[in-house]
N, C-alpha and C positions, 0 to 999 in steps of 0.2 A: 547503375544496376538497380533494379527495383527491389525493395525489401520484400521478403516473403510474407504472404498473408497467412495468419494463424487462425484456425477455428478454435472455439472453446473445446476443451477435452470432452470426450463422449460421456463422461460421468457427470458433467454439468447438466442438470435437469431444466433449470429455469434461470433467467437473468433479468435484471432490472437496473436502471441507472437514473441519475439526475444529471443531465447535460444541459448546458446553456450554449446552444449552437452559435448564436450571434456573437458570443464572447469567446468562442473556441475553448470552452472549459468543461470539465467533468468534476462534479462535486463528490459523487460516489458511484460505485459499481458493485452490485450484489450478485453473487453466483451461488445458486442452490445446488448442493451436491448430495443431500439426503433429506427428503421431505418428511421422514419419520422423526427427525430431530429438529428442535427449534433453537438449538445452541448456535451462536455465531462466533466467529473469530474475525478480528479486524487486522488487516495488514496495512501499515502506513508506508507508502512508497514516496519517491521523489516527485514525479509529475507524470501525467498520462502521456503515453506515446501515441498509440492508435486504438487501443482497446475500447470497445463499446459493448452494449448488450448483445450485438449481433456478431461481432468479430473479436478475436483476442489479439494479443501481441506477444512478443517473446517473454516479456516480464510477467504478465498476468498468466500466461500459459505455464510458465515455470513455477510460479507461486502456487497456483491451484494444484498442479501435479505434486509438488512437494507436500502440501497439506494432505492430499488424498492418499499418497503413498505412505505417509507416516502416521496415518490415523490410529494404527494399533501400536505404534512404537512410543508415542508420547501421550500421557493422560490428558494433556491440555487439548489434544486433537481428537480424542476418542469419539465424542458425540457431536462433532461439528456438522451442522446442517447447511449453514450459510457461511460463505467467505465474503467479507465486505472489504473492498479495496478503497482506501482513502489516500490522499497525497498531501505532502507539505505544500506543493504548488499545484493548483488545479488546472493550469493551462496546458493544452496539448502542444507538445513539441518533442519529436522523436530525438532530436539532438539537443539535450538540455543546455549545452553551452550557448546556444542561440537565444535562450531566454533573456540574457543580459543585454542583447541588442534589439529586443522586440519592442521596447518602449512601454511595456506593461509593468504595473506595480505587482510584484509577485506575492506581496503580503496581502492576502485577500480575506476580508472580514467575513464574507459568506462562507468561505472555506473553513476558517477557524471555527465559526459557529456550527458548521456541519460536523467537524471533528469532535467538538464538545458534545453535541447532541448524541452522536453515535457511540462515543466512548463512555458516556454516562450510562448506556444501556447494556454494555458488553464488558465482561470481566477480563477476557484475555486479548491482549494486543501484541502483535509482532511488529516491531519497527524494522524497516528495511530500506532506508532512504539513501544510503551511500553518502559519499562526500559531496560538497557543494558544487553547483555548476560554476564554470569559469566566470569570473566577474561579479559573482553574487554572494560572496562570502558573508558580508555583514548582514544582508537581508536573510540569508539562509540561517545564520546563527540566531537571529531574532525569531524566526518562525519556529525553529527547533526548541528554543527556550519556551515559547508560548505552548507548544505541544507537550513538552515535558511537564510544565506546570499544570496543564489540563489533566494529564495522566496521573500525576501525583495527587491532585485534588480528588479525582475519582477513585483513587486507591486501586487502579487497574493492576493486573498481573501483566508485566511487560517482559517480552522475550525478544531475542534476536537470533539469527542463524549463523553458526560457525565462528565468526570473529568480528572484532571491532577494528576499524582502520586506525592509523596513527593519529588521526584527528578525532578519535573516539566516536566515529559514526558506524552504525550497523552495516553489515554487508548488504549490498543492493540485491533485491529479490531476483533480478535478472541473472545473477551469477551464483545463485544457490545450487549446490549439488544435492541430489536426493539423499545422500548419505550424511550430509552435514548435520551437526547436532543443533537442536533447539535448546537455547541457553537462557537462563533468567537474566534480565537487565535490571540492575539495581539503581533506582532513581535517588 
């Protein structure tokens, strides 16, 4: 059965991205929801599924709706003009457990540099990567450690939605409920 195709929500005014098509990876995706505000929020997810600047996927659709619907509920979301989607792993794969058999090195230096660059310019970060893909626990932990070090160095305000898993990972953006609480994550 084919997966449904998601369009970006109607409140998304403009989109842009950095994709490297021949490597099947996306380094960032930016979604403008309010052109009168230049504030951005970064959401760091696990890996891209299918979303591009032209189409969404379930996770990006859910994340953008959560932020838009909660703009007036949380001060951190009040003046958001742009949502920037980054990922621990930049490679497109709808079924993340297949990353372990793909033969790629998921620890991508360009991706880490992209995260460092974007988080240095943005105060508020929501981490939403969920637990590690099957077969990639050590690599995943290494990437997470690098990201936490970057966020700590930048002195970012870090948040997560609803709860942490038993493995201390933030709830994945695909399964956020619109009523779930935005909570501070203490590094």
